C-alpha positions in Angstrom: 158.0 -20.8 45.5 157.2 -24.5 46.5 157.7 -27.2 43.8 156.8 -31.4 45.2 157.3 -33.6 42.8 154.8 -36.1 42.0 153.9 -39.1 44.4 154.3 -41.4 41.2 158.1 -39.0 39.4 160.1 -40.5 42.6 164.6 -38.8 42.8 166.1 -36.6 40.4 167.0 -39.2 36.6 163.7 -39.7 37.2 162.2 -36.7 37.3 165.5 -35.5 34.1 164.5 -38.2 32.5 160.1 -38.3 32.3 160.4 -35.0 31.5 163.0 -35.1 28.3 161.4 -37.4 27.3 157.1 -36.8 27.6 157.0 -33.6 29.5 155.1 -33.1 26.3 152.0 -34.6 27.3 149.1 -31.5 27.9 151.7 -29.1 26.1 149.2 -29.3 22.8 150.3 -29.1 19.6 153.6 -27.6 18.6 154.3 -23.5 18.7 153.8 -22.2 15.8 157.1 -20.6 15.1 157.9 -18.1 12.2 161.8 -18.7 11.1 164.5 -15.4 10.5 168.3 -16.5 9.9 170.2 -13.4 11.3 173.1 -12.8 9.5 176.5 -12.3 12.0 179.4 -10.1 12.5 181.1 -12.7 11.3 179.5 -13.7 8.2 177.5 -16.5 9.7 174.2 -16.6 11.3 171.2 -17.0 14.3 168.6 -18.5 13.7 165.5 -17.2 15.4 162.0 -18.5 15.6 158.8 -16.2 16.8 155.8 -15.7 17.8 155.0 -12.8 17.7 152.7 -10.1 19.1 151.7 -6.8 19.7 154.8 -4.5 19.0 154.7 -2.9 22.7 154.4 -6.3 24.0 156.7 -8.3 26.1 159.5 -10.0 24.8 160.1 -13.0 26.4 163.3 -14.9 24.7 164.5 -18.7 25.7 168.3 -19.5 25.4 168.1 -23.5 25.0 170.2 -25.6 26.4 173.0 -28.1 25.0 172.2 -29.5 22.2 168.8 -27.9 23.1 166.6 -25.5 20.4 163.5 -24.6 20.1 161.6 -27.9 19.8 162.7 -28.7 23.8 160.6 -29.6 26.0 160.8 -26.9 28.0 161.0 -24.4 25.0 157.3 -26.1 24.4 156.4 -25.3 28.0 157.4 -21.6 27.5 155.5 -20.8 24.3 151.9 -22.3 26.0 153.5 -19.8 29.7 153.5 -17.1 26.7 150.9 -17.4 25.0 148.4 -17.6 28.1 149.9 -14.3 29.4 149.3 -12.8 25.0 153.8 -12.1 25.5 155.8 -12.0 21.8 158.3 -15.5 22.4 160.9 -15.9 20.6 163.9 -19.0 20.7 167.4 -17.8 19.3 170.0 -21.2 18.7 172.6 -20.9 19.4 175.4 -21.9 16.1 174.5 -25.9 15.8 171.8 -26.1 16.7 169.1 -24.5 14.7 168.6 -28.0 12.3 171.8 -26.6 9.8 175.4 -26.5 10.3 176.9 -23.2 10.5 179.8 -21.6 7.6 182.0 -20.5 10.1 184.6 -22.7 12.6 183.3 -21.6 16.4 180.6 -23.4 18.0 179.0 -22.0 21.1 179.8 -22.8 24.9 178.8 -22.5 28.5 179.7 -19.0 28.9 179.3 -17.3 25.4 177.9 -13.6 26.5 179.5 -12.4 23.8 176.9 -13.8 21.8 174.6 -13.6 24.0 175.4 -9.6 23.9 174.8 -9.3 20.4 171.6 -11.4 20.3 169.9 -9.1 23.2 171.3 -6.1 21.4 169.7 -7.0 18.0 166.4 -8.4 20.1 166.6 -4.2 22.1 166.8 -2.7 18.9 163.9 -4.3 16.8 161.5 -4.4 20.0 159.2 -1.4 21.3 158.2 -3.1 24.1 160.3 -5.1 27.5 161.9 -7.8 27.3 162.5 -10.4 29.9 165.1 -13.5 29.2 164.7 -16.4 30.5 168.3 -19.1 29.9 167.5 -23.2 30.7 170.7 -25.0 31.3 174.0 -23.9 29.4 172.0 -20.3 28.1 170.8 -19.7 31.5 174.9 -19.9 32.8 175.5 -18.2 29.3 172.5 -15.7 30.3 174.4 -14.7 33.3 177.5 -14.7 32.4 176.2 -11.8 30.0 174.5 -10.0 32.6 177.8 -10.2 35.4 179.7 -8.3 32.0 177.5 -6.3 31.6 176.7 -4.6 35.4 174.4 -2.0 35.8 174.5 -1.3 31.8 172.0 -4.5 31.0 169.3 -2.7 32.0 169.4 -0.7 29.4 168.4 -3.7 27.9 166.2 -6.1 29.7 164.2 -5.6 32.7 164.9 -9.3 34.4 166.4 -12.2 33.2 166.0 -16.6 34.6 168.2 -18.9 35.1 166.9 -22.1 34.8 169.0 -25.7 36.4 171.9 -23.8 35.0 175.7 -25.3 35.4 177.1 -22.1 37.8 180.3 -25.1 38.4 180.7 -25.6 35.7 183.5 -28.0 37.0 181.6 -29.7 39.4 178.5 -30.3 37.0 180.8 -31.5 33.9 182.5 -33.5 36.7 179.2 -35.2 38.0 177.7 -35.5 35.1 180.8 -37.9 33.8 181.2 -40.1 37.1 178.4 -43.0 37.6 174.9 -43.7 35.9 174.9 -40.2 34.8 177.9 -40.7 32.0 176.2 -44.0 31.1 172.9 -42.0 30.2 173.5 -38.6 29.2 176.9 -38.4 28.6 176.6 -41.0 26.0 173.2 -38.9 25.1 175.4 -35.5 24.2 178.4 -36.8 22.9 176.5 -39.0 20.8 175.1 -35.5 19.3 178.2 -33.7 19.6 180.6 -35.6 18.3 178.9 -35.9 14.6 178.5 -32.3 14.5 182.1 -32.1 15.5 183.3 -34.1 13.0 181.1 -32.0 10.0 183.2 -29.5 11.4 185.8 -30.3 10.5 185.0 -31.0 7.0 184.0 -27.8 6.6 187.4 -26.7 8.5 190.2 -29.0 8.1 192.4 -29.5 10.4 190.3 -27.4 13.1 191.1 -29.9 15.9 192.9 -33.7 16.8 190.4 -36.4 15.1 191.6 -39.2 16.3 191.4 -37.3 20.0 187.7 -36.2 19.9 186.9 -40.0 18.3 189.0 -41.9 21.5 186.8 -38.7 23.6 184.6 -40.3 26.4 183.4 -37.7 28.2 182.5 -33.7 28.6 185.9 -33.0 30.0 187.5 -34.7 26.9 185.3 -33.5 24.4 186.0 -29.9 26.1 189.5 -30.7 25.4 189.4 -31.0 22.0 186.9 -28.8 20.5 185.0 -26.3 22.7 188.0 -24.6 24.3 190.2 -24.6 21.9 188.1 -23.3 19.1 186.5 -20.6 22.0 189.9 -19.2 23.1 190.9 -21.1 26.3 193.3 -23.4 27.3 191.4 -26.1 27.8 188.2 -27.4 29.6 189.6 -25.9 33.0 190.7 -23.1 31.7 187.3 -22.9 29.6 184.8 -24.4 33.1 187.1 -22.0 35.5 185.5 -18.7 33.5 183.1 -20.0 31.9 181.2 -20.3 35.2 178.8 -18.0 36.7 178.1 -18.7 40.3 181.7 -16.5 41.1 179.8 -13.6 39.6 176.8 -13.6 41.1 177.4 -10.5 43.4 178.4 -8.8 39.8 175.1 -9.0 38.6 173.0 -5.4 38.8 169.1 -6.0 37.8 167.0 -9.1 38.5 167.6 -12.0 38.1 166.2 -15.8 39.0 168.5 -18.3 39.6 167.0 -21.8 39.7 168.6 -25.5 41.1 166.8 -28.3 42.0 168.4 -29.9 44.5 168.7 -33.8 43.4 169.5 -32.3 39.6 171.8 -34.7 38.4 174.0 -32.5 36.6 174.1 -29.4 39.6 175.1 -31.2 42.4 173.8 -29.1 45.8 177.1 -29.2 47.4 178.7 -26.9 44.5 174.5 -24.6 44.8 175.2 -21.1 46.3 174.1 -19.4 49.7 172.8 -16.1 49.8 175.3 -15.0 51.2 177.4 -15.8 48.2 175.0 -13.7 45.5 174.1 -10.0 45.3 171.2 -7.8 46.6 169.4 -8.4 42.5 170.1 -12.5 43.1 167.4 -14.7 44.0 167.8 -18.0 44.6 165.3 -20.6 44.1 166.3 -24.4 45.0 163.0 -26.4 46.0 164.6 -30.1 47.2 163.3 -31.7 43.7 163.0 -31.0 40.4 165.4 -33.3 38.8 167.5 -31.4 36.1 164.5 -29.4 34.0 162.0 -31.1 35.0 159.3 -29.9 37.7 156.7 -32.1 36.5 153.9 -32.0 38.3 149.9 -33.4 39.1 148.6 -36.8 38.5 150.1 -39.3 35.9 150.6 -38.4 33.5 152.0 -35.3 34.6 152.7 -31.6 32.9 155.6 -29.4 32.7 153.3 -25.6 33.0 154.5 -25.1 36.6 157.4 -23.5 36.6 157.4 -22.3 33.2 154.4 -20.3 35.0 156.3 -18.8 38.3 159.3 -18.2 36.5 157.7 -16.3 33.7 155.3 -14.7 36.4 158.6 -13.7 38.8 160.7 -11.8 35.3 157.0 -10.1 34.9 156.9 -8.3 38.2 159.9 -6.4 36.6 158.1 -5.0 33.4 154.5 -3.4 34.7 154.8 -0.1 34.5 156.6 -0.3 31.0 159.6 -0.4 33.6 161.6 0.4 30.5 162.9 3.5 32.7 164.7 1.7 34.9 165.3 -1.5 33.7 165.6 -1.8 30.3 
């Protein structure tokens, strides 16, 4: 596996921003999804967008990133891969990300392996063919945490997993995104989306958190301290970032797992990426020098982002050959 950024797109920030803003170039029309609403055990809902193939085909499940959705550029590019390879494709939305505010007090977080487990178990109960799963950014960290928690049992559900541009060390990523240019660009972007949703949640559930403290939050550390951590059973941001990070448990994964991180990712410092000696035998690391955060554009200007799904999807499909359900699902 190799990746070299095009000459016209130098640096991690440009590779990140171009892909987020212009990556739909060359992807074609948006996927024709069919939406299902699943009732959750805690009387809430999860919205799932589907592109269905034959019952026995492989199902590719994509878990989106922070404030992402089935409309994110990377979801579109993986949908194109699924169409080209005749796979079923599904994007389950973390709560609050499907375009409608959820009913309950919880939202979602980077270590949300319980939600991942409920969703994947639901897919397993309704799909006859193999299942492979990819998580992007936050979704990838949560997917890796699920694989760690499940151990050998994960093979009963999926054949393989992949995490793309995931903040596997949440403290390192949280501090990186809160400094310098990152703070001005990315922190501001995320908070402009997350704060209004949190305030809507407060209207639903008065007293859920301190409104003034939320309004005063200037970075993700402050936001997580007021909202994410206490709503999901963590003492504070430090406790959340420590317990939700997937890096310490990469040796515990018992199914094939691909962990993709560009070394120039503005959100995930290269200094925090694991070495081969820090992961188990089932984990494959791909750490290209370039790529940015969920970037990986290719080709002459204006470029495209179909290369990453092709590499990741092809790697995942290796473990579904000849119906490897007996070994991996």
